[in-house]
KEROTOR-186928 format. One record per residue (C-alpha): residue number from 1; residue in one letter; chain; z, y, x. Coordinates in Angstrom, 3 decimals, always signed. Example, Ala and Ser with C-alpha at 12.3 -4.5 7.8 and 13.67 -1.06 7.14 Angstrom:
<recs>
{i=1 | aa=A | ch=A | up=+7.800 | north=-4.500 | east=+12.300}
{i=2 | aa=S | ch=A | up=+7.140 | north=-1.060 | east=+13.670}
</recs>
This chain:
<recs>
{i=1 | aa=M | ch=A | up=+114.604 | north=+75.172 | east=+109.382}
{i=2 | aa=T | ch=A | up=+113.538 | north=+78.845 | east=+109.491}
{i=3 | aa=T | ch=A | up=+115.564 | north=+81.630 | east=+111.032}
{i=4 | aa=Q | ch=A | up=+116.144 | north=+83.150 | east=+107.608}
{i=5 | aa=N | ch=A | up=+117.493 | north=+79.901 | east=+106.139}
{i=6 | aa=T | ch=A | up=+119.778 | north=+79.404 | east=+109.164}
{i=7 | aa=A | ch=A | up=+121.169 | north=+82.913 | east=+108.823}
{i=8 | aa=E | ch=A | up=+121.725 | north=+82.488 | east=+105.091}
{i=9 | aa=L | ch=A | up=+123.578 | north=+79.232 | east=+105.696}
{i=10 | aa=A | ch=A | up=+125.724 | north=+80.966 | east=+108.319}
{i=11 | aa=F | ch=A | up=+126.460 | north=+83.925 | east=+106.025}
{i=12 | aa=P | ch=A | up=+126.156 | north=+82.531 | east=+102.482}
{i=13 | aa=R | ch=A | up=+128.433 | north=+85.123 | east=+100.920}
{i=14 | aa=L | ch=A | up=+126.539 | north=+88.026 | east=+102.522}
{i=15 | aa=A | ch=A | up=+123.211 | north=+86.562 | east=+101.385}
{i=16 | aa=G | ch=A | up=+124.543 | north=+86.156 | east=+97.868}
{i=17 | aa=V | ch=A | up=+125.759 | north=+89.766 | east=+97.767}
{i=18 | aa=L | ch=A | up=+122.478 | north=+91.258 | east=+99.037}
{i=19 | aa=Q | ch=A | up=+120.378 | north=+89.224 | east=+96.597}
{i=20 | aa=S | ch=A | up=+122.682 | north=+89.594 | east=+93.602}
{i=21 | aa=F | ch=A | up=+121.572 | north=+91.433 | east=+90.489}
{i=22 | aa=A | ch=A | up=+124.596 | north=+93.770 | east=+90.638}
{i=23 | aa=F | ch=A | up=+123.887 | north=+94.817 | east=+94.245}
{i=24 | aa=Q | ch=A | up=+120.219 | north=+95.483 | east=+93.512}
{i=25 | aa=N | ch=A | up=+121.193 | north=+97.655 | east=+90.546}
{i=26 | aa=S | ch=A | up=+123.697 | north=+99.498 | east=+92.733}
{i=27 | aa=V | ch=A | up=+120.969 | north=+100.252 | east=+95.294}
{i=28 | aa=T | ch=A | up=+118.690 | north=+101.520 | east=+92.531}
{i=29 | aa=A | ch=A | up=+121.467 | north=+103.731 | east=+91.144}
{i=30 | aa=L | ch=A | up=+122.190 | north=+105.183 | east=+94.598}
{i=31 | aa=V | ch=A | up=+118.525 | north=+105.996 | east=+95.161}
{i=32 | aa=L | ch=A | up=+118.274 | north=+107.722 | east=+91.772}
{i=33 | aa=L | ch=A | up=+121.483 | north=+109.705 | east=+92.342}
{i=34 | aa=N | ch=A | up=+120.230 | north=+110.690 | east=+95.790}
{i=35 | aa=A | ch=A | up=+116.984 | north=+111.873 | east=+94.214}
{i=36 | aa=L | ch=A | up=+118.911 | north=+113.999 | east=+91.711}
{i=37 | aa=S | ch=A | up=+121.057 | north=+115.505 | east=+94.474}
{i=38 | aa=M | ch=A | up=+117.952 | north=+116.405 | east=+96.508}
{i=39 | aa=A | ch=A | up=+116.358 | north=+117.948 | east=+93.425}
{i=40 | aa=A | ch=A | up=+119.493 | north=+119.975 | east=+92.641}
{i=41 | aa=Q | ch=A | up=+119.535 | north=+121.480 | east=+96.142}
{i=42 | aa=T | ch=A | up=+116.101 | north=+123.029 | east=+95.524}
{i=43 | aa=Y | ch=A | up=+117.621 | north=+125.338 | east=+92.874}
{i=44 | aa=P | ch=A | up=+119.877 | north=+127.946 | east=+94.558}
{i=45 | aa=G | ch=A | up=+120.766 | north=+129.486 | east=+91.195}
{i=46 | aa=L | ch=A | up=+121.979 | north=+126.142 | east=+89.852}
{i=47 | aa=M | ch=A | up=+123.993 | north=+125.512 | east=+93.001}
{i=48 | aa=A | ch=A | up=+125.632 | north=+128.955 | east=+92.766}
{i=49 | aa=W | ch=A | up=+126.470 | north=+128.414 | east=+89.077}
{i=50 | aa=A | ch=A | up=+127.958 | north=+124.968 | east=+89.772}
{i=51 | aa=Q | ch=A | up=+130.041 | north=+126.410 | east=+92.606}
{i=52 | aa=T | ch=A | up=+131.309 | north=+129.175 | east=+90.327}
{i=53 | aa=V | ch=A | up=+132.257 | north=+126.717 | east=+87.586}
{i=54 | aa=T | ch=A | up=+133.856 | north=+124.055 | east=+89.779}
{i=55 | aa=G | ch=A | up=+135.226 | north=+126.243 | east=+92.541}
{i=56 | aa=L | ch=A | up=+133.838 | north=+123.765 | east=+95.071}
{i=57 | aa=S | ch=A | up=+131.114 | north=+124.074 | east=+97.657}
{i=58 | aa=V | ch=A | up=+128.585 | north=+121.987 | east=+95.761}
{i=59 | aa=A | ch=A | up=+126.098 | north=+122.099 | east=+98.638}
{i=60 | aa=A | ch=A | up=+128.697 | north=+120.599 | east=+100.973}
{i=61 | aa=V | ch=A | up=+129.580 | north=+117.915 | east=+98.413}
{i=62 | aa=L | ch=A | up=+125.941 | north=+116.928 | east=+97.978}
{i=63 | aa=N | ch=A | up=+125.394 | north=+116.942 | east=+101.738}
{i=64 | aa=T | ch=A | up=+128.402 | north=+114.623 | east=+102.150}
{i=65 | aa=F | ch=A | up=+127.040 | north=+112.352 | east=+99.439}
{i=66 | aa=D | ch=A | up=+123.705 | north=+112.266 | east=+101.244}
{i=67 | aa=W | ch=A | up=+125.430 | north=+111.087 | east=+104.430}
{i=68 | aa=V | ch=A | up=+127.346 | north=+108.450 | east=+102.467}
{i=69 | aa=V | ch=A | up=+124.035 | north=+107.135 | east=+101.153}
{i=70 | aa=I | ch=A | up=+122.562 | north=+107.099 | east=+104.660}
{i=71 | aa=V | ch=A | up=+125.506 | north=+105.146 | east=+106.081}
{i=72 | aa=F | ch=A | up=+125.418 | north=+102.686 | east=+103.162}
{i=73 | aa=F | ch=A | up=+121.718 | north=+101.987 | east=+103.664}
{i=74 | aa=C | ch=A | up=+122.196 | north=+101.655 | east=+107.444}
{i=75 | aa=F | ch=A | up=+124.706 | north=+98.857 | east=+106.885}
{i=76 | aa=E | ch=A | up=+122.494 | north=+97.321 | east=+104.181}
{i=77 | aa=I | ch=A | up=+119.430 | north=+97.259 | east=+106.446}
{i=78 | aa=A | ch=A | up=+121.488 | north=+95.930 | east=+109.358}
{i=79 | aa=A | ch=A | up=+122.667 | north=+93.070 | east=+107.125}
{i=80 | aa=R | ch=A | up=+119.097 | north=+92.353 | east=+106.021}
{i=81 | aa=V | ch=A | up=+117.939 | north=+92.274 | east=+109.658}
{i=82 | aa=M | ch=A | up=+120.771 | north=+89.891 | east=+110.510}
{i=83 | aa=L | ch=A | up=+119.759 | north=+87.561 | east=+107.664}
{i=84 | aa=G | ch=A | up=+116.001 | north=+87.839 | east=+108.045}
{i=85 | aa=G | ch=A | up=+115.620 | north=+88.121 | east=+111.789}
{i=86 | aa=R | ch=A | up=+112.036 | north=+88.686 | east=+112.879}
{i=87 | aa=L | ch=A | up=+110.811 | north=+88.023 | east=+109.349}
{i=88 | aa=F | ch=A | up=+112.344 | north=+91.348 | east=+108.322}
{i=89 | aa=F | ch=A | up=+109.871 | north=+93.277 | east=+110.491}
{i=90 | aa=K | ch=A | up=+106.831 | north=+91.465 | east=+109.064}
{i=91 | aa=D | ch=A | up=+107.240 | north=+93.234 | east=+105.726}
{i=92 | aa=G | ch=A | up=+105.813 | north=+96.761 | east=+105.576}
{i=93 | aa=W | ch=A | up=+108.303 | north=+97.779 | east=+102.877}
{i=94 | aa=N | ch=A | up=+111.186 | north=+96.773 | east=+105.148}
{i=95 | aa=L | ch=A | up=+109.758 | north=+98.843 | east=+107.996}
{i=96 | aa=L | ch=A | up=+109.460 | north=+101.861 | east=+105.700}
{i=97 | aa=D | ch=A | up=+113.099 | north=+101.400 | east=+104.615}
{i=98 | aa=A | ch=A | up=+114.272 | north=+101.198 | east=+108.232}
{i=99 | aa=L | ch=A | up=+112.212 | north=+104.221 | east=+109.316}
{i=100 | aa=S | ch=A | up=+113.386 | north=+106.447 | east=+106.456}
{i=101 | aa=T | ch=A | up=+117.031 | north=+105.418 | east=+106.835}
{i=102 | aa=F | ch=A | up=+117.583 | north=+105.419 | east=+110.602}
{i=103 | aa=G | ch=A | up=+115.220 | north=+108.370 | east=+111.073}
{i=104 | aa=S | ch=A | up=+117.570 | north=+110.443 | east=+108.895}
{i=105 | aa=L | ch=A | up=+120.239 | north=+110.078 | east=+111.583}
{i=106 | aa=L | ch=A | up=+118.149 | north=+111.811 | east=+114.242}
{i=107 | aa=G | ch=A | up=+118.639 | north=+115.403 | east=+113.100}
{i=108 | aa=Q | ch=A | up=+118.297 | north=+118.086 | east=+110.448}
{i=109 | aa=S | ch=A | up=+114.908 | north=+119.456 | east=+111.522}
{i=110 | aa=P | ch=A | up=+112.133 | north=+119.482 | east=+108.872}
{i=111 | aa=A | ch=A | up=+110.389 | north=+116.547 | east=+110.574}
{i=112 | aa=F | ch=A | up=+113.453 | north=+114.324 | east=+110.153}
{i=113 | aa=A | ch=A | up=+114.367 | north=+115.806 | east=+106.759}
{i=114 | aa=V | ch=A | up=+111.070 | north=+114.457 | east=+105.445}
{i=115 | aa=L | ch=A | up=+112.277 | north=+110.959 | east=+106.315}
{i=116 | aa=R | ch=A | up=+115.209 | north=+111.442 | east=+103.951}
{i=117 | aa=V | ch=A | up=+112.783 | north=+112.088 | east=+101.124}
{i=118 | aa=L | ch=A | up=+110.976 | north=+108.851 | east=+101.998}
{i=119 | aa=R | ch=A | up=+114.151 | north=+106.959 | east=+101.099}
{i=120 | aa=L | ch=A | up=+113.238 | north=+107.569 | east=+97.469}
{i=121 | aa=V | ch=A | up=+110.274 | north=+105.213 | east=+97.921}
{i=122 | aa=R | ch=A | up=+112.831 | north=+102.393 | east=+97.912}
{i=123 | aa=I | ch=A | up=+112.807 | north=+102.615 | east=+94.123}
{i=124 | aa=V | ch=A | up=+109.233 | north=+101.313 | east=+94.147}
{i=125 | aa=R | ch=A | up=+110.145 | north=+97.955 | east=+95.669}
{i=126 | aa=R | ch=A | up=+112.702 | north=+97.442 | east=+92.898}
{i=127 | aa=F | ch=A | up=+109.878 | north=+97.102 | east=+90.362}
{i=128 | aa=D | ch=A | up=+107.175 | north=+94.566 | east=+91.157}
{i=129 | aa=S | ch=A | up=+104.745 | north=+96.178 | east=+88.716}
{i=130 | aa=L | ch=A | up=+104.812 | north=+99.392 | east=+90.787}
{i=131 | aa=R | ch=A | up=+104.435 | north=+97.382 | east=+93.988}
{i=132 | aa=L | ch=A | up=+101.383 | north=+95.682 | east=+92.495}
{i=133 | aa=I | ch=A | up=+99.725 | north=+99.034 | east=+91.785}
{i=134 | aa=I | ch=A | up=+100.515 | north=+100.410 | east=+95.253}
{i=135 | aa=E | ch=A | up=+99.264 | north=+97.264 | east=+96.970}
{i=136 | aa=L | ch=A | up=+96.079 | north=+97.557 | east=+94.915}
{i=137 | aa=L | ch=A | up=+95.652 | north=+101.140 | east=+96.150}
{i=138 | aa=I | ch=A | up=+96.296 | north=+100.075 | east=+99.747}
{i=139 | aa=K | ch=A | up=+93.718 | north=+97.312 | east=+99.376}
{i=140 | aa=S | ch=A | up=+91.111 | north=+99.899 | east=+98.358}
{i=141 | aa=V | ch=A | up=+91.867 | north=+102.234 | east=+101.281}
{i=142 | aa=S | ch=A | up=+88.771 | north=+101.227 | east=+103.225}
{i=143 | aa=G | ch=A | up=+86.485 | north=+102.148 | east=+100.334}
{i=144 | aa=C | ch=A | up=+88.453 | north=+105.312 | east=+99.580}
{i=145 | aa=F | ch=A | up=+88.081 | north=+106.377 | east=+103.219}
{i=146 | aa=S | ch=A | up=+84.281 | north=+106.230 | east=+102.953}
{i=147 | aa=I | ch=A | up=+84.330 | north=+108.207 | east=+99.709}
{i=148 | aa=S | ch=A | up=+86.676 | north=+110.776 | east=+101.288}
{i=149 | aa=L | ch=A | up=+84.171 | north=+111.262 | east=+104.096}
{i=150 | aa=L | ch=A | up=+81.470 | north=+111.805 | east=+101.492}
{i=151 | aa=M | ch=A | up=+83.674 | north=+114.363 | east=+99.733}
{i=152 | aa=L | ch=A | up=+84.263 | north=+116.236 | east=+103.005}
{i=153 | aa=F | ch=A | up=+80.525 | north=+116.212 | east=+103.680}
{i=154 | aa=V | ch=A | up=+79.789 | north=+117.721 | east=+100.249}
{i=155 | aa=L | ch=A | up=+82.512 | north=+120.348 | east=+100.748}
{i=156 | aa=F | ch=A | up=+81.122 | north=+121.175 | east=+104.189}
{i=157 | aa=I | ch=A | up=+77.530 | north=+121.620 | east=+102.977}
{i=158 | aa=F | ch=A | up=+78.402 | north=+123.725 | east=+99.925}
{i=159 | aa=A | ch=A | up=+80.890 | north=+125.810 | east=+101.938}
{i=160 | aa=L | ch=A | up=+78.074 | north=+126.724 | east=+104.304}
{i=161 | aa=F | ch=A | up=+75.853 | north=+127.607 | east=+101.332}
{i=162 | aa=G | ch=A | up=+78.665 | north=+129.702 | east=+99.885}
{i=163 | aa=H | ch=A | up=+79.179 | north=+131.490 | east=+103.199}
{i=164 | aa=V | ch=A | up=+75.494 | north=+132.444 | east=+103.370}
{i=165 | aa=L | ch=A | up=+75.415 | north=+133.626 | east=+99.731}
{i=166 | aa=F | ch=A | up=+78.815 | north=+135.230 | east=+99.165}
{i=167 | aa=A | ch=A | up=+80.535 | north=+135.948 | east=+102.513}
{i=168 | aa=D | ch=A | up=+79.515 | north=+139.633 | east=+102.629}
{i=169 | aa=T | ch=A | up=+80.828 | north=+140.504 | east=+99.160}
{i=170 | aa=N | ch=A | up=+83.613 | north=+137.914 | east=+98.751}
{i=171 | aa=P | ch=A | up=+85.085 | north=+137.151 | east=+102.186}
{i=172 | aa=E | ch=A | up=+88.395 | north=+136.089 | east=+100.606}
{i=173 | aa=L | ch=A | up=+86.548 | north=+133.150 | east=+99.000}
{i=174 | aa=F | ch=A | up=+83.782 | north=+132.239 | east=+101.460}
{i=175 | aa=G | ch=A | up=+84.420 | north=+134.381 | east=+104.543}
{i=176 | aa=E | ch=A | up=+84.970 | north=+131.378 | east=+106.838}
{i=177 | aa=L | ch=A | up=+84.099 | north=+127.707 | east=+106.664}
{i=178 | aa=H | ch=A | up=+87.638 | north=+126.463 | east=+105.983}
{i=179 | aa=T | ch=A | up=+88.170 | north=+129.248 | east=+103.409}
{i=180 | aa=G | ch=A | up=+85.023 | north=+128.203 | east=+101.561}
{i=181 | aa=M | ch=A | up=+86.005 | north=+124.528 | east=+101.646}
{i=182 | aa=Y | ch=A | up=+89.429 | north=+125.365 | east=+100.236}
{i=183 | aa=T | ch=A | up=+87.854 | north=+127.502 | east=+97.487}
{i=184 | aa=L | ch=A | up=+85.497 | north=+124.700 | east=+96.521}
{i=185 | aa=F | ch=A | up=+88.311 | north=+122.159 | east=+96.577}
{i=186 | aa=Q | ch=A | up=+90.284 | north=+124.366 | east=+94.168}
{i=187 | aa=I | ch=A | up=+87.479 | north=+124.461 | east=+91.621}
{i=188 | aa=T | ch=A | up=+86.898 | north=+120.694 | east=+91.773}
{i=189 | aa=N | ch=A | up=+87.424 | north=+119.194 | east=+88.314}
{i=190 | aa=F | ch=A | up=+87.118 | north=+122.771 | east=+86.991}
{i=191 | aa=F | ch=A | up=+90.495 | north=+123.796 | east=+88.416}
{i=192 | aa=K | ch=A | up=+90.302 | north=+127.590 | east=+88.950}
{i=193 | aa=L | ch=A | up=+86.568 | north=+127.435 | east=+88.234}
{i=194 | aa=E | ch=A | up=+86.753 | north=+130.277 | east=+85.730}
{i=195 | aa=D | ch=A | up=+88.742 | north=+132.503 | east=+88.123}
{i=196 | aa=V | ch=A | up=+86.299 | north=+131.997 | east=+91.002}
{i=197 | aa=A | ch=A | up=+83.237 | north=+132.317 | east=+88.765}
{i=198 | aa=S | ch=A | up=+84.468 | north=+135.578 | east=+87.174}
{i=199 | aa=V | ch=A | up=+84.844 | north=+137.100 | east=+90.654}
{i=200 | aa=L | ch=A | up=+81.476 | north=+135.924 | east=+91.975}
{i=201 | aa=V | ch=A | up=+79.317 | north=+136.876 | east=+88.982}
{i=202 | aa=K | ch=A | up=+80.391 | north=+140.507 | east=+89.239}
{i=203 | aa=T | ch=A | up=+78.130 | north=+140.932 | east=+92.274}
{i=204 | aa=H | ch=A | up=+76.060 | north=+137.725 | east=+92.095}
{i=205 | aa=P | ch=A | up=+74.895 | north=+136.838 | east=+88.560}
{i=206 | aa=Y | ch=A | up=+73.185 | north=+133.728 | east=+89.941}
{i=207 | aa=A | ch=A | up=+76.523 | north=+132.269 | east=+91.142}
{i=208 | aa=Y | ch=A | up=+76.488 | north=+129.816 | east=+88.237}
{i=209 | aa=F | ch=A | up=+73.442 | north=+128.126 | east=+89.774}
{i=210 | aa=F | ch=A | up=+75.633 | north=+127.422 | east=+92.797}
{i=211 | aa=L | ch=A | up=+78.883 | north=+126.443 | east=+91.038}
{i=212 | aa=V | ch=A | up=+77.469 | north=+124.176 | east=+88.328}
{i=213 | aa=P | ch=A | up=+75.532 | north=+121.803 | east=+90.654}
{i=214 | aa=Y | ch=A | up=+78.556 | north=+121.605 | east=+92.949}
{i=215 | aa=N | ch=A | up=+80.865 | north=+120.643 | east=+90.094}
{i=216 | aa=M | ch=A | up=+78.397 | north=+118.137 | east=+88.685}
{i=217 | aa=L | ch=A | up=+78.032 | north=+116.478 | east=+92.082}
{i=218 | aa=M | ch=A | up=+81.711 | north=+116.528 | east=+93.043}
{i=219 | aa=A | ch=A | up=+83.455 | north=+115.944 | east=+89.704}
{i=220 | aa=F | ch=A | up=+81.061 | north=+113.512 | east=+88.056}
{i=221 | aa=V | ch=A | up=+79.637 | north=+111.644 | east=+91.039}
{i=222 | aa=V | ch=A | up=+81.979 | north=+111.629 | east=+94.042}
{i=223 | aa=I | ch=A | up=+85.301 | north=+111.528 | east=+92.180}
{i=224 | aa=G | ch=A | up=+83.813 | north=+109.031 | east=+89.731}
{i=225 | aa=F | ch=A | up=+83.371 | north=+106.690 | east=+92.687}
{i=226 | aa=F | ch=A | up=+87.157 | north=+106.585 | east=+93.154}
{i=227 | aa=A | ch=A | up=+87.673 | north=+105.321 | east=+89.604}
{i=228 | aa=A | ch=A | up=+84.790 | north=+102.853 | east=+89.934}
{i=229 | aa=L | ch=A | up=+86.220 | north=+101.530 | east=+93.193}
{i=230 | aa=L | ch=A | up=+89.642 | north=+100.871 | east=+91.651}
{i=231 | aa=I | ch=A | up=+88.042 | north=+99.133 | east=+88.680}
{i=232 | aa=F | ch=A | up=+86.049 | north=+96.969 | east=+91.083}
{i=233 | aa=Y | ch=A | up=+89.181 | north=+95.863 | east=+92.928}
{i=234 | aa=I | ch=A | up=+91.022 | north=+95.197 | east=+89.656}
{i=235 | aa=E | ch=A | up=+88.179 | north=+92.980 | east=+88.465}
{i=236 | aa=D | ch=A | up=+88.064 | north=+91.252 | east=+91.841}
{i=237 | aa=M | ch=A | up=+91.761 | north=+90.366 | east=+91.903}
{i=238 | aa=D | ch=A | up=+92.823 | north=+86.747 | east=+91.419}
{i=239 | aa=F | ch=A | up=+95.419 | north=+87.275 | east=+88.694}
{i=240 | aa=D | ch=A | up=+95.967 | north=+83.548 | east=+88.116}
{i=241 | aa=G | ch=A | up=+96.785 | north=+83.089 | east=+91.783}
{i=242 | aa=L | ch=A | up=+99.147 | north=+86.060 | east=+91.791}
{i=243 | aa=V | ch=A | up=+100.967 | north=+84.797 | east=+88.698}
{i=244 | aa=N | ch=A | up=+101.411 | north=+81.336 | east=+90.243}
{i=245 | aa=E | ch=A | up=+102.543 | north=+82.859 | east=+93.536}
{i=246 | aa=M | ch=A | up=+105.126 | north=+85.053 | east=+91.834}
{i=247 | aa=S | ch=A | up=+106.388 | north=+82.180 | east=+89.680}
{i=248 | aa=S | ch=A | up=+106.899 | north=+79.977 | east=+92.745}
{i=249 | aa=K | ch=A | up=+108.537 | north=+82.890 | east=+94.566}
{i=250 | aa=A | ch=A | up=+111.008 | north=+83.395 | east=+91.716}
{i=251 | aa=K | ch=A | up=+111.894 | north=+79.671 | east=+91.714}
{i=252 | aa=T | ch=A | up=+112.301 | north=+79.606 | east=+95.507}
{i=253 | aa=D | ch=A | up=+114.522 | north=+82.695 | east=+95.523}
{i=254 | aa=A | ch=A | up=+116.648 | north=+81.333 | east=+92.700}
{i=255 | aa=A | ch=A | up=+117.030 | north=+77.983 | east=+94.464}
{i=256 | aa=K | ch=A | up=+118.008 | north=+79.640 | east=+97.759}
{i=257 | aa=I | ch=A | up=+120.956 | north=+81.521 | east=+96.278}
{i=258 | aa=G | ch=A | up=+121.753 | north=+79.171 | east=+93.432}
{i=259 | aa=V | ch=A | up=+121.414 | north=+81.798 | east=+90.708}
{i=260 | aa=S | ch=A | up=+118.816 | north=+81.312 | east=+88.003}
{i=261 | aa=N | ch=A | up=+118.318 | north=+84.908 | east=+86.897}
{i=262 | aa=T | ch=A | up=+118.771 | north=+86.947 | east=+90.070}
{i=263 | aa=L | ch=A | up=+115.224 | north=+88.024 | east=+90.793}
{i=264 | aa=Q | ch=A | up=+113.272 | north=+86.579 | east=+87.905}
{i=265 | aa=L | ch=A | up=+113.404 | north=+89.548 | east=+85.554}
{i=266 | aa=S | ch=A | up=+111.120 | north=+91.894 | east=+87.517}
{i=267 | aa=D | ch=A | up=+108.844 | north=+89.023 | east=+88.554}
{i=268 | aa=A | ch=A | up=+108.453 | north=+87.975 | east=+84.920}
{i=269 | aa=Q | ch=A | up=+107.658 | north=+91.532 | east=+83.915}
{i=270 | aa=C | ch=A | up=+105.053 | north=+91.850 | east=+86.653}
{i=271 | aa=A | ch=A | up=+103.519 | north=+88.488 | east=+85.735}
{i=272 | aa=S | ch=A | up=+103.311 | north=+89.624 | east=+82.112}
{i=273 | aa=L | ch=A | up=+101.581 | north=+92.823 | east=+83.223}
{i=274 | aa=M | ch=A | up=+99.015 | north=+90.889 | east=+85.248}
{i=275 | aa=Q | ch=A | up=+98.379 | north=+88.531 | east=+82.341}
{i=276 | aa=H | ch=A | up=+97.782 | north=+91.554 | east=+80.124}
{i=277 | aa=I | ch=A | up=+95.350 | north=+93.099 | east=+82.639}
{i=278 | aa=K | ch=A | up=+93.584 | north=+89.747 | east=+82.873}
{i=279 | aa=S | ch=A | up=+93.149 | north=+89.593 | east=+79.093}
{i=280 | aa=V | ch=A | up=+91.775 | north=+93.151 | east=+79.079}
{i=281 | aa=R | ch=A | up=+89.329 | north=+92.189 | east=+81.809}
{i=282 | aa=E | ch=A | up=+88.199 | north=+89.149 | east=+79.798}
{i=283 | aa=D | ch=A | up=+87.681 | north=+91.357 | east=+76.735}
{i=284 | aa=L | ch=A | up=+85.542 | north=+93.728 | east=+78.810}
{i=285 | aa=E | ch=A | up=+83.490 | north=+90.808 | east=+80.106}
{i=286 | aa=R | ch=A | up=+82.869 | north=+89.608 | east=+76.547}
{i=287 | aa=L | ch=A | up=+81.816 | north=+93.107 | east=+75.495}
{i=288 | aa=K | ch=A | up=+79.437 | north=+93.379 | east=+78.425}
{i=289 | aa=S | ch=A | up=+77.897 | north=+89.990 | east=+77.714}
{i=290 | aa=K | ch=A | up=+77.532 | north=+90.725 | east=+73.979}
{i=291 | aa=P | ch=A | up=+73.933 | north=+91.750 | east=+73.193}
{i=292 | aa=A | ch=A | up=+73.565 | north=+95.332 | east=+72.110}
{i=293 | aa=S | ch=A | up=+73.035 | north=+95.769 | east=+68.366}
{i=294 | aa=T | ch=A | up=+69.692 | north=+97.186 | east=+67.374}
{i=295 | aa=S | ch=A | up=+69.503 | north=+99.961 | east=+64.828}
</recs>
């Protein structure tokens, strides 16, 4: 018998509460309310208006609510560790939850305040469809790393070209290597391309012969690799295996707590999504295998 099963047998009521549909919805609601409170604190004018209307220190109220959320999640994670034991630490999502929650207790400095924002990532694990997309992105990290190196190499080369061509007349754009790389990054996908081009062509009419090849290489070749890589991993995924795995997981979870509909809703939605992606992939395969029509 596993450690998790032993713990659940020892604390059946606690296990039932943590895995119940009502508790999961409560956690989701707390995360969303915490997100709204964090967003509200970024608007000083709104906070001042709310304080004028209510006569209360809204900032203090929201700060107290934030601490209530932290304490609640500390107890929730402690209960999950008690039930799961070492299995809890084998899940990356659980480690992220623990880091963002207990790290918030360490202080109010910006480094620890960032950990409070990470608590909002908990909403992702509530929806299996979002977890599927994120896990797909994580799976493609190795390929994305190689493409990122290629992107940095292209930025480096063209920044040096830009420094040689435009540094004397436009030092604010290409005066130093990092300045040139930042300028080129801004005009990638034609973002701020017109602003940079209008400045350069005033003294260098040939600047278009520099900007156009860069954009063609970066926007249509390098960035296109990112999309192609994701499509490759989507086509390479074993959707039938994932659907069967999720179906068995839903049955196992339901059998463990004796409730038939506790965790099946999100699993069923995710399975439906994967079936839909699979059908789209099959349609694409049929289109690719169909001989091209001659005019």
